[in-house]
C-alpha positions in Angstrom: 0.0 0.0 0.0 1.2 3.5 -0.9 0.7 6.3 1.6 1.4 9.9 0.7 2.0 12.4 3.4 2.2 16.2 3.0 3.5 17.8 6.2 2.7 21.5 6.7 5.2 24.2 7.4 3.3 25.5 10.4 0.3 24.4 12.4 -1.7 26.5 14.9 -3.6 24.6 17.6 -5.9 25.9 20.2 -7.1 24.2 23.4 -6.0 20.7 22.3 -4.6 18.0 24.5 -2.8 16.1 21.8 -1.1 16.6 18.4 -2.7 14.3 15.8 -1.2 13.6 12.4 -4.2 15.4 10.8 -3.0 18.6 12.6 0.4 18.6 10.9 0.0 16.8 7.6 -2.4 15.9 4.8 -2.7 12.1 4.2 -3.6 10.3 1.0 -4.1 6.6 1.1 -6.4 3.8 -0.2 -9.9 3.5 1.1 -10.5 4.6 4.7 -6.9 4.2 5.7 -6.3 7.9 5.4 -8.8 8.7 8.1 -7.3 6.1 10.4 -3.9 7.5 9.9 -5.0 11.1 10.5 -6.4 10.2 13.9 -3.1 8.8 15.1 -1.6 10.6 18.1 1.9 12.0 17.7 2.4 13.8 21.0 0.5 14.7 24.3 0.5 18.4 25.2 1.3 20.0 28.5 -1.4 22.6 29.2 0.3 24.3 32.1 1.7 27.1 30.0 -0.5 29.6 28.1 1.3 28.8 24.8 4.0 26.5 23.7 6.0 25.6 20.6 6.8 22.1 19.3 8.8 20.7 16.4 7.3 17.7 14.6 9.7 16.0 12.1 8.5 14.0 9.1 10.4 11.1 10.7 8.0 11.2 13.7 5.1 10.9 11.3 6.8 8.1 9.3 7.6 6.1 12.5 4.0 6.4 13.7 2.6 5.2 10.4 5.2 2.4 10.1 4.2 1.0 13.5 0.7 0.5 12.2 1.5 -0.3 8.6 4.9 -2.0 8.5 4.5 -3.1 4.9 3.4 0.3 3.5 5.4 2.5 1.3 5.4 6.1 2.7 6.1 9.0 0.3 6.7 12.5 1.6 5.6 15.2 -0.7 5.7 18.1 1.8 7.9 19.7 4.4 10.6 18.0 6.4 9.7 19.8 9.7 6.5 21.4 11.1 6.4 24.1 13.6 3.4 23.5 15.9 2.3 26.6 17.8 -0.1 25.6 20.6 -2.3 28.1 22.5 -3.9 26.6 25.6 -5.4 29.7 27.2 -6.2 32.8 25.1 -6.1 36.2 26.7 -9.4 38.0 26.6 -8.9 41.6 25.4 -11.6 44.2 26.1 -13.1 45.7 23.0 -12.4 49.2 24.2 -8.6 48.5 24.3 -8.7 46.8 21.0 -10.4 49.8 19.3 -8.0 52.1 21.1 -5.0 50.2 19.8 -6.4 50.2 16.2 -7.0 54.0 16.5 -3.5 54.7 17.7 -1.9 52.5 15.0 -4.1 54.1 12.3 -3.1 57.6 13.5 0.6 56.7 13.5 0.4 55.2 10.0 -1.6 58.2 8.7 0.9 60.7 10.1 3.8 58.7 8.9 2.4 58.4 5.3 1.6 62.1 5.2 5.1 62.9 6.4 6.7 60.6 3.8 4.6 62.2 0.9 5.4 65.7 2.0 9.1 64.9 2.4 9.2 63.5 -1.1 7.5 66.6 -2.5 9.9 68.8 -0.7 13.0 66.9 -1.9 11.7 66.7 -5.4 10.5 70.4 -5.4 7.1 69.3 -6.8 5.5 72.7 -6.3 8.2 74.5 -8.4 7.8 71.8 -11.1 4.0 72.5 -11.2 4.7 76.2 -11.5 7.2 75.5 -14.4 4.6 73.4 -16.1 2.0 76.1 -15.8 4.4 78.6 -17.2 5.3 76.3 -20.1 1.7 75.7 -21.1 0.0 79.0 -20.2 2.9 81.5 -20.4 2.0 83.0 -17.0 3.7 82.5 -13.6 1.4 81.3 -10.9 2.0 79.9 -7.4 0.4 76.5 -6.7 -1.7 76.3 -9.9 -5.0 74.5 -9.0 -5.4 73.2 -12.6 -2.4 71.0 -12.0 -2.3 70.4 -8.2 -5.9 69.2 -8.0 -5.7 66.5 -10.7 -2.3 65.5 -9.3 -3.8 65.0 -5.8 -6.7 63.0 -7.2 -4.3 60.9 -9.3 -2.0 60.3 -6.2 -5.0 59.0 -4.2 -6.1 56.8 -7.1 -2.6 55.5 -7.5 -2.4 54.5 -3.8 -5.8 52.8 -4.0 -4.7 50.8 -7.1 -1.3 50.0 -5.7 -2.7 48.6 -2.4 -5.7 47.0 -4.2 -8.2 48.1 -1.5 -11.0 50.5 -1.4 -13.1 50.9 1.8 -12.1 47.4 2.9 -12.9 45.7 -0.4 -10.3 44.3 -2.8 -10.4 45.6 -6.4 -8.8 42.5 -7.9 -8.0 39.0 -6.7 -4.2 39.7 -6.9 -2.4 39.8 -3.5 -1.7 43.2 -2.2 1.9 44.4 -1.5 1.1 44.2 2.2 -0.2 40.6 1.9 3.0 39.6 0.0 5.2 41.2 2.7 3.2 39.5 5.5 3.4 36.2 3.8 7.2 36.6 3.3 7.6 37.7 7.0 5.6 34.7 8.3 7.6 32.3 6.1 10.9 33.8 7.4 9.6 33.5 11.0 8.5 29.9 10.5 11.8 29.0 9.0 13.8 30.7 11.8 11.6 29.0 14.5 12.1 25.5 12.9 15.9 26.0 12.7 16.0 27.3 16.3 14.0 24.4 17.7 16.0 21.9 15.5 19.3 23.2 16.9 17.9 23.0 20.5 17.0 19.3 19.9 20.4 18.6 18.5 22.1 20.1 21.5 
């Protein structure tokens, strides 16, 4: 019998006493064998701490399956190690503090973005460029020509909306936004670092 396992890179568990194979890997096998394998227990969890991290190797999964199916051929088509992040007791945060934190972060981001845009305009001398454009096209000198600055401001806002692919909480297209790409890259780097750290601890 051929058994295919696809371990995940990271698994998040909440309020669980044990780690099952189904928590860390997808199983493909003949008939109902896949469901039986998924229910196999890999590790019992200590719920004394609020949260804990564990490293599950593909060899742990293979050993467990081999014990039940010694004649099976096991094929790994996924990760070599899985970071299991267990949360046993979640902290309850009051809504007022949550909204306060969101408001503070939004204010900081707004001020930071406004400062970055104004700094760019100052370094690039955008107002003087607009005045030069107005002089080129109309032959008259004018400070802060509205006929150029207003469309530019609208275009700047439209460009930001298109770049971040969001408008009032809704995505314009199905493409991932730059923030989503950065978050995915960050989470992937954190997972890789945690796996290497726990692997080094186990070796020592």
